[in-house]
C-alpha positions, 0 to 999 in steps of 0.5 A: 340478363346482364349483356356485355358488348364488345366493341370492333377493337375488342371483337377483333381481338377476341377472333385473333384470340379464337384463331390462336387456341385453335391452332394451339389445340391442333398442334396437339390433337392428332385426329384434328390434324388428321382431318383438316379440322381448321383452327376457327372451327376448333376455337371458334367452338370452344368460345361459343361453349364458354359463352353459352356456359355463362348464359346459362349460369351466369345469365350473361349475354355477350354482344359482338360488333360485326363491322368485320364480318361482311368485308372478310367473308367478300374478300375470301369469295373474291379470292376464290374468283381471282385464282379461277384461270381458265387458261389452266384448264388445259392442263387436265385435258379431257378428262377434267372437263368429265370430272368437272361434269360429274362433280357439277351433277353431284352438286344437284344430287346433295341438294335434292337428297338434302331437301328431300329428307328435311321435307320428309322429317317435317323441317324447313327445305333450307335446312336441307339445302345448308346440308347439301352442296352448300355445305358438303361441297362447299365447306365451311366458307361457302357454309358460313356465307349462305348462313349469313343470307338465310339469316335475314329476310326473306329466309328468316331461318334462325340456325342457319349458322349452327347447322351450316357449321356442323354439317360442314365439320361433319363433312370434313370428318367423313370425307377423309374417313371415306376417300381411302377405303372407296379407292382401295375397294375399286383397286382391289375389286378391278385389279388397277395398277398405277404406270407410275412408280414415284412423283413426276415432274408434272406431279410437282408442277401440279402440286405447285398449284396448292403449294404456290410458286416459291421463287416468287417472293411476297413483297410489299409491292405485290401485296398492295397490288393484290389487295388493290385487286381484291378492294376493286372486286369488292367495290364493283361486286357490292355495287352491282349487288345494290344496283340489281336489287333496286329493280326489285327482281323476284331473285337476287344473289348474294353479294358475295357471288357477285364479288367472285364473278368480278374476280374471276372477270378480272383475273382473266381479263387482265391475262388475256391482254398481258396487263398483270398476272395474278400472284395466286400464292399471295391472293390465296394468303389474303383470301385464307386469312380473312376466311379464318378470321370471318369463320372465328367471328361466326362460330364465336357468336353461334347460339349452340341451343339452337343447334341442339334442337336440329341435332337429329334432322341434321344427323340423318341429312348428313348420313344420307349425303354420306351413303350417296357419296360413297356410292356416287363415287364408285358407280359414277366418277370412277366409270366416267373417269375412265375405269382406271387406276387415275380414276380410282384416285380421282374418286378418292379425291372426290370423297374428300372434297365433295364432303369436306374440302380441297385439303382433305381431298388432297390427303385422300389421294396421298394415302392412296398414291403411298400405298399404290403409287402415283396418280400424276393427273388427279393431283392436276384435275382435283385442285383446279376442280376443288379450289375454285371452279366448284365454288363458281358452279355451286353458286349458280346451282344453290341459287336455282334451288332457292328459287325452286324453294320459292324465295 
């Protein structure tokens, strides 16, 4: 077999082209836009398909330089940590903590279900974990990060990246499909009515969490400050990971978890001491670009043949996860969050990021509110929980299940 190797610069160019291709296609396909499928997923899968054809027809294999992969992944999770402002918890009041507790329990259920179904089908428990909270509540970024870990020793799970990307993409689509019907069912069954006829100031301030404060400009100085914060977390976090591993403990956390927690600590310490206010929109932009490039590399280099052999077990697990999410949103999320109209909208949002991602949750809630009326509290709580708090809790939960699997 002939091997064609791409150096650092050629690989970087190819990653950028994958994103441009994905964006070009998404702008022209309504289905992809509606379900918030990332550019990297679309472009990356097309690239992987082309490379597979070359391999099958021309007996040609492509190798890529992975020098950027880990730094990009770590930068993304660091940005998540840097946006975790614990002071913002008070915006959601008591219901935010209830909702956070509800989604934390769901993380455990997703992993128990995934691992159980995988074991019943004679598959590795890691397959179920990758199709559990890693991708269902974590999305493509968390899925790709853990797939990188699971492909190494002591896990040595071949096809981890393929499973993670397939599961995360499935979750995005299904999460966008079930959210609206679940909320509509609850609203009609319980004759719920919104107390708000149109968006209020509180909703505008809530959505600014996702759409950031447009009055603060991104400048050279602010960009350097944000990059510096990320660099500090990468340095300290990766150093901590190496230091902890030197003790050869029976358990270990992936490097990106240390970087994430460094971001959380740095953000809140700087804020508490009034030293520096983290520019959320700028940090989010850096993190999103890092994630897009990381996913582009991860997807264009996957082996689709490995995915084919695991297609049936993955599909069964994901269908089970979807059914569980529907019943959980109706009988747990809705009930514990107040059994009112706001709770119904929260249930729709939970379906969105419980199977997909925060943007999917926002689209679900916007669709519900467009038809039945506004819910200010939902637009405060869901972004706060879905954008970063869920990732922090999920990292701990996943590590616990990895230990239970005997690694």
